[in-house]
Backbone as numpy.savetxt, mean C-alpha at the origin, in Angstrom:
# Nx Ny Nz CAx CAy CAz Cx Cy Cz
-5.18 16.77 10.11 -4.90 15.93 11.87 -6.44 15.11 12.18
-6.29 13.58 12.27 -6.64 12.54 13.54 -7.34 13.18 14.80
-9.21 12.09 14.67 -9.78 12.60 15.65 -9.43 11.70 16.34
-9.53 12.32 18.20 -9.79 10.23 18.60 -10.56 10.18 18.94
-10.99 8.82 18.69 -11.93 7.47 18.37 -12.53 7.97 19.50
-12.91 8.74 20.77 -13.83 8.92 21.65 -14.85 9.92 20.95
-14.46 10.76 20.24 -14.99 11.59 19.86 -15.80 11.00 18.11
-15.92 10.06 17.54 -16.98 9.34 16.94 -17.58 8.90 17.61
-19.34 8.67 17.23 -20.08 8.46 17.19 -20.29 6.45 17.70
-19.94 6.48 18.67 -20.08 5.03 19.42 -21.11 4.43 19.84
-22.19 5.56 20.72 -23.27 4.99 21.77 -24.18 5.90 21.49
-24.70 5.80 19.94 -26.12 6.30 19.51 -27.31 5.34 19.51
-27.11 4.83 20.07 -28.39 3.21 20.00 -27.96 2.60 18.61
-27.28 3.05 17.58 -27.70 2.66 16.01 -26.76 0.81 16.55
-27.48 -0.03 16.70 -27.00 -1.19 16.60 -25.52 -2.00 15.32
-25.67 -1.03 14.68 -24.89 -1.49 13.24 -23.89 -0.80 13.30
-23.80 0.65 14.13 -22.30 1.62 14.72 -21.57 0.67 16.36
-22.50 -0.03 17.27 -22.49 -0.23 18.14 -21.67 -1.70 18.16
-21.88 -2.58 16.16 -21.85 -3.97 16.48 -20.31 -3.95 15.86
-19.58 -2.91 16.14 -18.81 -2.96 14.96 -17.17 -3.01 15.93
-17.83 -2.89 17.07 -17.22 -2.91 18.55 -17.74 -4.16 18.99
-17.94 -5.41 18.35 -18.36 -6.58 18.70 -17.80 -7.46 19.62
-17.76 -8.26 20.21 -16.00 -9.52 20.55 -16.15 -10.40 18.95
-16.68 -10.73 18.92 -16.34 -11.72 17.64 -16.22 -11.02 16.26
-15.15 -11.34 15.12 -14.86 -10.89 13.94 -16.00 -10.79 12.78
-16.86 -12.57 13.05 -18.33 -12.40 12.17 -18.79 -11.53 12.84
-18.94 -11.02 14.09 -19.94 -9.75 14.14 -19.70 -8.11 13.99
-18.65 -8.07 13.67 -17.64 -6.82 12.78 -18.11 -7.07 11.97
-18.03 -8.62 11.24 -17.52 -7.78 9.44 -18.97 -7.52 9.27
-20.23 -8.25 10.12 -21.29 -8.52 9.16 -21.80 -6.71 9.77
-21.87 -6.08 10.43 -21.61 -4.97 11.25 -21.25 -3.92 9.88
-19.98 -4.18 9.26 -19.18 -3.34 8.47 -20.35 -3.35 7.31
-20.43 -4.82 7.12 -21.19 -5.34 5.63 -22.12 -4.11 5.78
-23.47 -4.68 6.36 -24.49 -3.42 6.73 -24.40 -1.84 6.62
-23.47 -1.44 6.92 -23.35 -0.12 7.18 -22.60 0.55 5.25
-22.11 -0.21 5.43 -21.91 -0.44 3.69 -23.11 -0.22 2.86
-23.29 -1.18 3.00 -24.80 -1.18 2.01 -25.78 -0.18 2.06
-26.27 0.22 3.53 -27.00 1.44 3.51 -25.95 2.44 3.51
-24.93 3.08 2.75 -24.39 4.15 2.29 -24.30 5.27 3.36
-24.53 5.50 4.24 -25.09 6.77 4.16 -23.13 7.44 4.79
-23.16 8.73 4.69 -22.52 9.88 4.57 -22.02 10.04 6.36
-23.38 10.25 6.98 -23.02 10.21 8.64 -22.21 8.60 8.91
-22.08 7.48 8.47 -20.96 6.51 8.97 -19.97 7.40 8.72
-18.85 8.37 8.20 -17.89 8.10 7.41 -16.75 8.36 9.26
-17.11 9.12 9.93 -15.92 8.97 10.45 -15.67 7.53 10.97
-16.89 7.26 12.06 -16.85 5.99 13.04 -15.77 4.80 12.07
-16.55 4.89 10.33 -15.42 3.63 9.80 -14.23 3.43 10.12
-14.02 5.60 9.59 -12.28 5.63 9.65 -11.68 5.22 11.06
-12.59 5.68 12.13 -11.75 5.23 13.59 -11.42 3.66 13.44
-12.52 3.36 12.76 -12.13 1.91 13.51 -11.25 0.87 12.83
-11.27 2.20 11.35 -10.00 1.56 10.59 -8.82 1.40 11.94
-8.93 2.36 12.09 -6.76 2.33 12.90 -6.91 1.27 13.82
-8.21 0.47 14.34 -7.75 -0.14 15.25 -8.34 -1.81 15.41
-9.02 -1.92 13.97 -9.26 -3.13 14.03 -8.48 -4.40 13.52
-8.40 -5.37 14.75 -7.74 -6.14 14.92 -7.72 -7.57 12.88
-9.19 -7.92 12.67 -9.25 -8.97 11.60 -8.94 -8.15 10.23
-8.49 -8.93 9.56 -7.99 -8.05 8.29 -9.45 -8.96 6.98
-10.15 -9.27 7.85 -11.51 -9.53 6.31 -12.19 -8.13 7.57
-12.09 -8.19 8.31 -13.51 -7.03 8.44 -12.76 -5.56 8.26
-11.21 -5.67 8.49 -10.22 -4.49 8.12 -10.74 -4.23 6.19
-10.91 -5.64 5.15 -11.59 -5.35 4.48 -12.70 -4.80 4.11
-13.28 -5.13 4.97 -14.42 -4.85 4.65 -15.17 -3.58 4.99
-14.37 -2.57 5.90 -14.86 -1.48 6.05 -14.09 -0.85 5.30
-12.96 -0.85 4.22 -12.99 -0.36 3.35 -13.76 -0.49 1.79
-14.31 -1.48 2.03 -15.26 -1.37 1.20 -16.33 -0.59 1.40
-17.10 -0.66 2.70 -17.96 0.40 2.91 -17.63 1.85 2.72
-16.41 2.38 2.83 -15.89 3.69 3.30 -16.12 3.34 1.53
-15.53 3.02 -0.09 -15.44 3.23 -1.03 -16.95 3.20 -1.41
-17.91 2.96 -0.60 -19.18 3.46 -0.87 -20.04 4.83 -0.70
-19.26 5.41 -0.41 -19.43 6.87 0.53 -19.36 7.89 -0.79
-19.58 8.83 -1.04 -18.85 9.67 -1.87 -17.50 10.27 -1.52
-16.55 10.14 -3.01 -15.52 10.70 -3.04 -15.14 11.61 -2.06
-16.20 12.87 -2.67 -15.60 14.14 -2.43 -15.64 14.20 -0.07
-16.51 13.95 -0.23 -16.57 13.19 1.41 -14.71 12.45 2.53
-15.01 11.14 2.03 -14.28 10.21 1.73 -12.62 10.29 1.74
-12.14 11.11 0.60 -10.51 11.20 0.20 -10.54 11.98 1.32
-10.84 12.98 1.36 -9.59 13.86 2.37 -9.35 13.77 3.87
-11.03 12.76 4.48 -10.67 12.16 5.70 -9.55 10.95 5.37
-9.24 10.70 4.59 -8.79 9.22 4.80 -7.34 9.87 4.12
-6.93 11.42 3.23 -5.81 11.76 3.42 -5.25 12.29 4.53
-5.79 12.68 4.98 -5.79 13.48 6.95 -5.35 12.02 7.34
-5.82 10.80 7.39 -5.14 9.72 7.87 -3.66 9.68 7.55
-3.01 10.16 6.80 -2.10 10.03 6.15 -0.19 10.30 7.64
-1.26 11.48 7.80 -0.43 11.98 9.61 -0.33 10.98 10.21
-1.61 10.07 10.33 -1.65 9.66 12.11 -0.25 8.95 12.84
-0.04 8.97 13.71 1.06 8.63 14.58 1.08 6.73 14.25
-0.50 6.33 13.95 -0.40 4.73 14.27 -0.69 4.11 12.37
0.71 3.52 12.31 0.96 2.85 11.05 -0.43 2.15 11.26
-1.35 1.28 11.56 -2.69 0.35 10.53 -3.49 2.00 9.94
-3.43 2.99 10.87 -4.56 3.94 10.24 -3.68 4.08 8.65
-2.42 4.42 8.88 -2.27 5.12 7.60 -1.63 3.72 6.51
-1.87 2.50 6.94 -1.86 1.51 5.92 -3.58 1.23 5.24
-3.62 1.26 6.15 -5.43 1.27 5.64 -6.50 2.10 5.03
-5.59 3.76 5.12 -6.37 4.38 4.60 -5.72 4.56 3.09
-4.11 3.93 2.78 -3.67 3.68 1.38 -4.49 2.89 0.65
-4.88 1.76 1.94 -5.56 0.57 0.85 -6.64 1.26 -0.06
-7.30 1.52 0.69 -8.59 2.30 0.92 -8.64 3.52 -0.24
-7.58 4.71 -0.33 -7.39 5.38 -1.11 -6.75 4.70 -2.73
-6.41 3.37 -2.92 -5.87 2.69 -3.79 -7.68 2.48 -4.48
-7.50 1.47 -3.16 -9.36 1.15 -3.92 -10.40 2.05 -4.87
-11.03 3.01 -3.80 -11.28 4.51 -4.66 -11.01 5.00 -5.77
-9.66 5.08 -6.31 -9.10 5.56 -7.39 -9.09 6.47 -7.78
-9.68 7.46 -6.73 -9.83 9.05 -7.02 -8.13 9.26 -7.48
-7.45 10.36 -7.79 -6.28 10.59 -8.44 -6.41 12.25 -7.24
-7.47 12.67 -7.10 -7.15 13.52 -6.00 -6.28 13.24 -4.88
-6.06 12.06 -4.50 -5.27 11.49 -3.50 -3.78 11.25 -3.32
-3.15 11.47 -5.07 -2.00 11.23 -5.28 -1.20 12.18 -5.35
-1.44 13.28 -5.02 -0.55 14.53 -4.26 0.13 14.34 -3.44
-0.42 14.10 -2.41 -0.16 13.40 -0.66 0.72 12.56 -0.98
1.00 11.62 -1.34 1.67 10.63 -1.77 2.68 10.47 -2.14
2.69 11.76 -3.47 3.39 11.80 -4.35 4.98 12.19 -3.99
6.29 10.69 -4.29 7.47 10.90 -3.86 8.50 11.98 -4.22
8.04 12.88 -5.47 8.56 14.02 -6.01 8.05 15.21 -4.86
7.08 14.90 -4.05 6.61 16.06 -3.45 7.03 16.07 -2.13
6.86 14.75 -1.43 6.81 14.32 0.03 7.74 13.67 0.19
8.88 13.59 -0.44 9.86 12.11 -0.41 9.55 10.83 -0.82
10.15 10.17 0.13 10.07 8.90 0.83 9.38 8.38 1.89
8.58 9.38 2.50 8.52 9.24 4.09 7.22 7.73 3.50
6.55 7.86 2.71 5.92 6.80 3.05 5.94 5.04 2.29
6.74 5.82 1.07 7.91 4.17 0.21 8.57 3.78 0.94
9.49 4.63 2.17 10.34 3.71 2.91 9.88 3.92 4.14
9.31 3.67 4.31 7.77 4.06 5.40 8.84 2.35 6.77
9.48 2.98 7.78 9.61 1.81 8.24 8.75 0.47 8.78
7.72 0.72 8.83 6.78 -0.24 9.21 6.02 -0.68 7.61
6.53 -2.40 7.27 6.81 -2.85 6.59 5.11 -2.71 5.63
3.84 -2.91 6.56 2.40 -2.74 5.46 2.11 -0.96 5.29
2.68 -0.53 5.80 2.11 1.10 5.54 3.63 0.78 3.92
4.73 0.31 3.96 5.31 0.68 2.85 5.05 -0.29 1.66
4.07 -1.38 2.00 3.85 -1.98 0.79 2.28 -1.53 0.06
1.74 -0.95 1.53 0.58 -0.12 1.01 0.41 0.88 0.26
1.74 1.56 0.92 2.22 2.85 -0.02 2.73 3.03 -1.90
3.72 0.87 -1.56 3.68 0.62 -3.21 2.25 0.64 -3.97
1.66 0.06 -3.22 0.45 -0.27 -4.35 -0.78 0.83 -4.19
-0.66 1.69 -3.56 -1.60 3.10 -4.24 -0.77 4.11 -4.26
0.67 3.36 -5.15 1.38 4.61 -5.57 0.96 4.17 -7.65
1.17 3.32 -7.14 0.83 2.58 -8.74 -0.35 2.19 -9.34
-1.13 2.94 -8.30 -2.60 3.13 -8.62 -3.23 3.57 -9.41
-2.39 4.85 -8.76 -2.72 6.60 -8.91 -2.20 6.84 -9.14
-0.88 6.79 -9.65 0.10 7.62 -10.17 -0.66 9.00 -11.41
-0.58 9.47 -11.78 -0.45 9.70 -13.32 0.22 9.37 -14.43
0.21 9.56 -15.65 1.02 9.16 -16.64 2.42 9.48 -16.79
2.34 10.79 -16.38 3.75 11.92 -16.76 4.21 11.78 -15.36
3.80 10.56 -14.65 4.45 10.85 -13.25 5.54 9.55 -13.22
5.03 8.76 -13.74 5.04 7.35 -13.79 6.88 6.75 -13.38
7.60 7.78 -14.19 9.25 7.83 -14.02 9.52 7.97 -13.22
8.95 9.21 -12.57 9.71 9.40 -11.67 9.48 8.74 -9.64
8.38 8.33 -10.03 7.74 6.93 -9.18 8.95 5.88 -8.94
8.59 4.99 -10.22 9.46 4.56 -10.85 11.34 4.24 -9.87
11.66 5.54 -10.38 13.17 5.92 -9.15 12.84 6.29 -8.05
12.18 6.36 -7.65 11.40 6.47 -6.00 11.49 4.92 -5.49
11.16 3.80 -6.33 10.13 2.47 -5.94 12.05 1.96 -5.66
12.59 1.60 -6.75 13.99 1.34 -6.90 14.86 1.65 -5.85
14.15 2.17 -5.78 15.35 3.04 -3.68 15.31 2.11 -2.88
14.16 1.14 -2.78 13.98 0.43 -1.72 14.08 -1.03 -2.14
14.70 -1.66 -3.80 15.12 -2.40 -3.72 15.93 -3.53 -2.92
15.56 -4.83 -2.43 16.98 -5.81 -1.29 15.96 -5.24 -0.17
15.07 -4.73 0.07 14.26 -4.34 0.99 13.60 -5.48 1.56
13.51 -6.16 3.17 12.60 -7.30 3.02 12.77 -8.96 3.07
12.01 -9.47 3.34 11.73 -11.23 3.27 11.17 -10.93 1.15
11.08 -12.45 1.47 10.98 -12.58 0.28 9.53 -11.90 -0.80
8.24 -12.13 0.68 6.94 -11.15 -0.08 7.25 -10.18 -0.10
7.78 -9.13 0.40 8.03 -7.69 0.21 9.44 -7.34 -1.18
10.00 -8.32 -1.12 10.70 -7.97 -2.43 9.85 -8.05 -3.94
8.83 -9.29 -3.68 7.60 -10.02 -4.48 7.10 -8.62 -4.95
6.35 -8.29 -3.67 5.18 -7.13 -3.79 6.22 -6.02 -4.92
7.44 -5.24 -4.22 7.78 -4.22 -4.60 7.92 -4.26 -6.15
8.26 -5.60 -6.59 9.14 -5.97 -8.03 7.51 -6.26 -9.11
6.18 -6.39 -8.37 4.99 -6.15 -9.03 4.29 -4.95 -8.91
4.69 -4.45 -8.35 4.84 -2.92 -8.32 5.18 -1.74 -9.14
6.98 -2.43 -9.08 7.84 -1.54 -10.10 7.28 -2.17 -11.70
6.95 -3.02 -11.77 6.94 -3.70 -14.04 5.21 -3.44 -13.94
4.46 -2.55 -12.54 2.98 -2.01 -13.22 3.35 -1.09 -13.63
4.00 -0.48 -13.42 4.10 0.74 -14.39 4.87 0.38 -15.43
4.64 -0.47 -16.17 5.56 0.19 -17.78 6.84 -0.94 -17.56
6.78 -1.16 -19.44 7.63 -2.25 -19.52 8.52 -0.89 -20.29
7.87 0.83 -20.16 9.34 1.50 -21.25 10.07 1.70 -19.96
9.67 1.58 -18.77 10.58 2.16 -17.44 11.83 0.98 -17.09
11.99 0.19 -17.77 12.77 -0.82 -17.53 13.79 -0.27 -17.39
14.38 0.63 -17.94 15.98 1.47 -17.69 16.37 1.70 -16.63
14.63 2.33 -15.95 15.04 2.59 -14.27 15.47 1.61 -13.29
15.28 0.29 -13.50 16.00 -0.51 -13.07 17.12 -1.48 -13.20
17.56 -1.00 -14.56 18.95 -1.65 -15.16 19.89 -0.19 -14.68
19.34 0.53 -13.85 20.64 1.32 -13.02 21.38 0.72 -11.79
20.53 0.16 -11.21 20.70 -0.77 -10.01 20.96 -1.84 -10.36
21.72 -2.35 -11.08 22.15 -3.72 -11.64 22.79 -4.28 -11.54
23.94 -2.95 -11.05 24.78 -2.50 -10.97 25.67 -1.79 -9.42
24.62 -1.96 -8.37 24.39 -1.61 -7.05 26.31 -1.92 -6.08
26.39 -1.72 -5.59 27.32 -2.66 -4.67 26.79 -3.03 -3.83
25.72 -3.16 -3.35 24.82 -4.22 -2.60 24.57 -5.29 -3.22
24.77 -6.76 -2.70 24.76 -7.81 -3.50 22.84 -8.15 -3.57
22.26 -7.91 -2.36 20.75 -8.65 -2.06 20.15 -7.28 -3.11
20.64 -5.48 -3.00 19.95 -5.24 -4.53 20.22 -5.79 -5.58
21.25 -5.87 -5.67 21.78 -6.29 -7.51 21.18 -7.48 -7.43
20.67 -8.66 -6.84 19.92 -9.38 -7.48 18.52 -9.25 -7.38
17.75 -9.09 -6.63 16.01 -7.93 -6.60 16.43 -6.87 -7.97
17.14 -6.82 -8.21 16.88 -5.30 -9.26 16.78 -6.62 -10.63
18.31 -7.53 -10.85 17.75 -8.58 -11.39 16.52 -9.35 -11.56
16.21 -10.05 -10.91 14.72 -10.71 -10.37 13.86 -9.65 -11.76
13.66 -8.57 -10.54 12.80 -7.71 -11.33 13.15 -7.02 -12.84
14.12 -7.49 -13.06 14.09 -6.88 -14.60 13.76 -8.43 -15.80
13.81 -9.27 -15.21 12.79 -10.85 -15.68 11.62 -10.46 -15.15
11.14 -9.94 -14.30 9.10 -9.97 -14.47 9.18 -8.85 -15.35
9.55 -8.29 -16.04 9.45 -7.14 -16.86 9.33 -7.78 -18.34
10.29 -9.35 -18.23 10.19 -9.85 -19.55 9.65 -11.03 -19.48
9.34 -11.59 -18.19 8.10 -12.25 -18.10 7.76 -12.25 -16.89
6.19 -11.07 -16.86 5.78 -11.32 -15.68 5.41 -12.59 -15.34
4.61 -13.46 -15.59 4.17 -14.63 -15.08 5.45 -15.54 -14.77
6.28 -15.52 -14.82 7.65 -16.33 -13.80 7.83 -16.24 -12.82
7.81 -17.10 -12.14 8.03 -17.17 -10.64 8.94 -16.05 -9.89
8.52 -15.67 -9.53 9.64 -14.16 -8.33 10.44 -15.08 -7.31
9.85 -16.28 -6.68 11.29 -16.74 -5.90 12.16 -17.66 -7.06
12.26 -17.92 -7.86 13.03 -18.57 -8.77 13.97 -17.83 -9.33
12.76 -17.19 -9.80 13.61 -16.01 -10.60 14.86 -14.70 -9.82
14.17 -14.70 -8.57 15.46 -13.83 -7.92 16.31 -14.72 -6.94
16.21 -16.32 -6.69 17.24 -17.39 -6.61 18.05 -17.49 -8.02
17.98 -17.16 -9.36 19.11 -17.21 -10.14 19.34 -16.12 -10.13
19.15 -15.09 -9.53 19.74 -13.73 -9.84 21.06 -13.79 -8.76
20.10 -14.15 -7.52 21.01 -14.73 -6.05 22.67 -15.51 -7.12
22.72 -16.67 -7.34 23.15 -17.18 -8.68 24.73 -16.09 -9.03
23.54 -15.08 -10.14 24.61 -14.78 -11.13 25.12 -13.88 -10.03
24.65 -13.00 -8.95 25.54 -11.75 -7.97 26.63 -12.81 -7.68
26.38 -14.01 -6.97 27.76 -14.37 -6.31 28.41 -15.14 -6.94
28.37 -16.18 -8.38 29.54 -15.93 -9.28 30.42 -14.83 -9.48
29.80 -13.70 -9.73 30.47 -12.26 -10.14 30.79 -11.86 -9.40
30.76 -11.90 -8.02 31.47 -10.91 -6.91 32.59 -12.55 -6.31
32.37 -13.89 -6.62 33.28 -14.64 -6.93 34.50 -14.38 -8.10
34.29 -13.93 -9.04 34.85 -13.74 -10.27 35.88 -12.58 -9.78
35.61 -11.25 -9.14 36.25 -10.02 -8.63 36.95 -10.67 -7.60
37.43 -11.85 -7.07 37.88 -11.66 -5.06 39.00 -12.16 -6.11
């Protein structure tokens, strides 16, 4: 369970903590850097609280860096607790930070075999993408195939950038899992089939441009659809 921001130290007279709420992103960035540099466990809660509401991408990334500097034994459970937050940014930022820490204790709370697709199929785009990246970063070897099977359920979702993110996540699990993608090559939905084809191409040539592969796959799917009319 997350704790309300008002319960965190924001008025202790510590100029670094107070600067996390400064009006300019540059001031907040410098504060997060200073807090990360001193790396004191007592700053854990206020860093996590700021992650929930910080609007600037670069400041959020510095907050993540500051959190990675703290003892994982303290940080990982607090970040895992954020996965139950009603705030999408709290979830996505915690997933991102957990992927950077790389502690395997964070895997069970995001394992689709245990919790279903709540995270990888989250309605918020940033949460879903963060979940894909965190999952492939933390998954134990023996759970790779189950994760791949869960991820391919998201094929066809979103815009070009989102589809590229998913394909990269799937491909990063290992070329021995290409058969999991092959199962989606005959999906009824044209968008899913095209995305599966483009992902399949990335297994064969990881350096190939995804947009080009997806366009080629869409043409193949369109031709196939015309041939069955």
